[in-house]
Phi, psi and omega in degrees: 000125182268115181256018180299135180267138176267082183266122176253151178298150177298129178301154179246149175239150174285162177304320181293318178299316179297316179300311182293321178296318179298319179293321177296320182299332180261012171102003179290140176276167177301319179297318179295318178298314180302313180297313184292328183260003178058046176229173179275161174305317181300322178296317178298313181301312181294318180298317180286329173298317179294322176296317178300319180296317180298325182260004182056042181266147180277327181223170177294321177299317177298321179297317178298314180299315179296318179298322177291316180297325180273003181061030172276338171228146178240128174269117182274168181296334181265014174088004176277158175239125183234158174265111191276328190235089181304330180290347179268000182256125179227161178282000000 
């Protein structure tokens, strides 16, 4: 019986991808993120598409769930979402 584990490295997100995912996780729309971060709607859309690709997520909601499960985002008891490990974020 082969018990070898197929361990892949934890996916990485850029700081911007983490920021936008955290904002999405608390209910911000793409337009709200764009306004608050002084970027275009298209930038938000592309950044989150790239985050979904990095985590192999089907939707943005799925991406948020995966990011929380992988501890790339932390959901706090008071409903905030934070990026916990700056050393796990790479460009």
